N, C-alpha and C positions, 0 to 999 in steps of 0.2 A: 698646496697649503693655502689657507685663507690669509689674506693680507690684513694686518691690523693697523689701525690708525695710531700715529704718535710713536715716538721712540724715546724711552726713558733716558734721561741724563741728569746729572747732579743739579744743574740749573733749573730744569723743568720740575724736578721733585720739590725744590725749594719754593718755586713759584706755584706749585700745585696746578700745573698745566692740565686743562680738562681733557685734552686729547690723550695725554699720558694715562690719566685715570681710566678713561674709557678703554684704552688699549689693554691695560692691565686686567680689567674686568672681562673683556672679550677673550683674552688669552686663558684666563682661569676657566671660563665656560667651555672653550674648545678643548681644553685639557680634560675636563670632565667627560665630554663626549668620547674622546679618544680612549680614556681609561675603560669605558664600559662597552664601546662598540666592538662587535664581532662581525665576521663576514655574513653570517646568517641574519643579523639585525642591522646591517649597514644602511638599508633603505629607510629604516625608521629614523636613524640619525641624519640621513640626507634630508628627510622631511622636516626635521627640527631646524637644520641649518637653512633650508629654503625659507621657512617661516620667518626666521630671525634675520635673513638677508646675508648670511655668511657665504662667501665664495662666489657671489654674483656681483660683478662690478657695476651692473645697471640698477641694482636694488637700492632703494632709499632706506638706509638703516634707521632704526628708531633713535630717538634723541639720547637714550640711555640716561634719562634724567633721574630716575629713581636710584640706580646705583651711585650716580654722581653725588646726589644729596647725602646718601649714607656715608660715602667715603669722605666727603668734606665735613660732615658732622664729626666723624671719628677724628679727622685730622685737626679739627679745631680744638680738640681736647687731649690729643696724644700725638707724639711725633712720628710714630711708626705706622702710618696709614696702610702700608702694604699688608699688615696682619689682618686688616678688616676686609680684604678682597673677597674671601669666600662668602662673607655675608652679603656683600654687594652683588656677587654673582647669583646668590640665592634669590634676592629680591628681583633681579632682572628676569630670571627664569620663571619665577612665580608670576610675574606680570604677564609674561608671554603665554604661560599656560592659560591664563584667564582670557587672553585675546583670541587664542585658537577656539576656545569654547564659545566665547561671545559671538564670533563670526558665524558659527553654526547656528546658534540660537537666534541671531538677528537676521539670518539669511543674507549676510553681506558677502557679495561675490568678489570684492576687491579690497585690498589693503596696501597702502603706499604704492599705488599704481600697478600692482601685480595681482593675479588671481589668488584668492585666499586658499589656505591649505585644503579645506574641505572641497572646494571647487576643483582643485588640481588632483587630489588623491582620493576623494570620496569621503563621506561622513564617517564610516567606521574607522578608517585609518586616522582621520583628523582627531576623533575623540580619543583614540588610544595614544596618539602622539601628544595631545594635550595632557593626558594623564601622566605620560612619561616626563614631560617638562616639569610638572608639579613634583613628581618624585625626585627627579634630579635636583630640583631646587632644595629639597630637604637633605639630600646626600651632600650637597655643597656645604651645608652648615656643620656637618661632622668634621670637616677639615679644620674648623676653628680649635678643636681640642688639641690637635697635633701642633698648633701654633702657640700653645701655651696658655690659652684662656681656660679659666677654671670651669669645672663641670657646672657650678652654680650659675655662672654667667651664660654658658651655652644653653642650659635648660631654660633660663629666664628669657633668653632671646627666642628660643623655639616656641615657648608659650605665647609670646607676642605674635610670632609668625603664624601659628595655628589659629589664634583668635582673629588675626587679620584675614586669613583665608575664609573663615566662617563669615565674617562681615561682608567679604566680597560676594559670597554666595547669596547672602541675605539681600544685598543691594541689587544683584542681578534678578533675584526673584521679584523684588518690588518693581523693577524696570519691566520685566516680561509681563507681569500681571497688569501693569498700567497700560502697556501697549496693546493688550488684548481687549481693553475696554474702549467704547466709543467716546465716553466722557473724558474730559481733561482732568488730570490729577491737580491737586492744589499746589501752590508754590511751597507751602510748608511740607507737604508730602514729598515734593521733589528734593528738597534739601535733605530729608531723611535718606533718600535713595542715593544721592551723590556723596553723602557722608560715608556711606558704606562702600560704594563702588570705587570712588576715587580718593577721597580724603583718607580712608582707613589704610590703604596700601602705602601711600606716601608717608603718613604719620607713623605707621608701623615700622617702615624701613629706617626712618630717621631715629625713632626711639630705640630700635635694636642696636644701631650703631653707637648711640650714646651709652647704652647699657654696657657694651663691650669696652668703651673708653673710660668710664668713670663709675664710681659708686655713689656719687652725689645725686640723690633722688630729686632734688629741686632742679638741678641742671637737666636731668633726664626729662622731667615734666615740662620744662621750657621747650626743649627740642620736640617733644611730642606735640605740644600745642602749636609750635611753628609748622610742623609737618601737616597738621590738620588744617590750619588756616591756609597754607599754601595749596593743599589738595583742593579745597573748596574754590579758591581763587583760580586755580588752573582749569577746573572743569567749567566754571562760569565763563571764563575767558574763552574757552573752547566753544561754548555755546554762542558767544558773541561772534567769533570768527566763522562759525558754521552758517551764519546768515549774512553778516556784513564784512567778512574777511576778504582779503585780496588773495586770489589764487596764486599769484607770484610769491606771496609771503608764506602761505600755508601749505602749498604743494597740492591743494585739492580745491575743486570748485565749491564755492559756498552753495550748498543745495539742501540744507536741512529742512526747509519748508517744502520743497518738492518731494523730499523723501519722507514727509510726514513725521519728522522727529519732534517729539513733544519736549522741547528744551525750555530753559528758563524764560527766554523772551516770549515764547508762545504761551506758556502758562500764565505769565504775568498779564499779557494782553487779554487772554480769555477771561481773567478775573476782573479786568477793568474796562472791557469793551461794552459798548451799548448793544442793544438788541440786534440792530442791523449788522454791526461789525462782528458780533459773535456768530451771526448766521453765515457771514463770509468765511470765518475760520472753520466753522463746522462743515461747510461745503468743500473747502479746500482739503480738509483732512479726511473727508469721506469719498473723495474723487480719486480713483486710481490714475496714476500718471497725469496729474493736472497740467494744463497747458501754461504757457508763459503768462498769459493774461490773468489767470486765476492765482498763480503764484504772486504776481505783482499786486493783485488786490489784497492778498493776505499780508504782504509786506507793508502795504499802506496802512492796514489796521495796526500792525505793530508800531508803525511810526506815529499814528494818531494817539495811541495809548501811552506813548513814552516808554515802550518796552526796551528800546536800545539804551536809552539813558539810564533806566533802572538797572539793567544788566551790567552796564559799564560801571555804574556806581558800586554795585555789589562786589564786582571783581576787585575794584580799587580798595574797598573796605577790608576785604579779607587779605589782600596783599599787604596792606598797612599793618594789620594784626600780626601777620607772619613776620614782618620786619621788626615790629616791636618786641616780639619774643626773642629773636636772636640777638637783638641789640642789648638785651638784658643779661646775656650770658658773658661771664668773664672767661674769655677763650685763651688757651695757651698759644694758639696760632691765629692772630687776627686776620691773616691773609686768607685763611679758610673761610672765615665769616664773610670777608669781602667777596669771595668766590660764590658763596651761597646767595648773597645779595645780587650779584651779577646774573645768576641763573633766574632768580625770582623776577627781576625787572625785565629780563629778556623774554621770558615765556609768558608773562602777564602784561599784555600790551595796553590794557584798559587805562 
């Protein structure tokens, strides 16, 4: 049996202990697998559990940030957060479906220090398992009806979920198309891409939770805007850490330049570099497996153009916008809002 983090208790529930919320989400996800798994399909569910890190004590599990945001949103507006767990499970499963497919499309051989699913099992299995994760995520939402949510609320939530998944596909299309071109995309183009790839999923999960908890459309809109701003801040901060982050803090070596990732600092530098510096960036991104000297030269260009300061400033701007949105909400449970703020300030280090 997979060990879950956190043990529910009355005190923890009142305090909205994050480990308890994560454990409840993981438990719901594992129950879904158990419900559908049969001996003939056991290996597929083993693949899903492998990708998500279940049952492997050496695996670095994901932060579960997206379901946490949804559960805390719901808890800020309603006292019975446990009813929202199927929605939180759906968001986490949907996120992981996109990761399985992204790893294939980006040819990423490693995730969180382990071989990616397609490397371990082959591309056909990984595609199918990613599809299964997507489908199970939708199955999870059907449990909301049994918990007493109206059909209207469940349908509205699923509409948000489906539109969010379409945005994810659009964002991935933009990302793949940009990576196949030699020229750099514009900063404006990049914000369009991360709005769909990162902000849409976080915003959609938060909005869905608010829809389940309240009929107040103004409050729902506030949480949607909070999720969108947080999503942008999160991705921009990730771009920052991908070049200047500490391996001890992030769990991975900052290597975005060596891996030719066209993240926000690179695109900003390309737009503001002089002819010589732009030539250095072009040489770096056209050289397979660039050596340390060339990577260092590219990093120097980013520093000369102020790319780090710009990226840090943008992450801070969007973080403050997210904080402003949730501060404007009259919450039933202020502790849930405090928890949202804690997550926001913890994951956005800029």
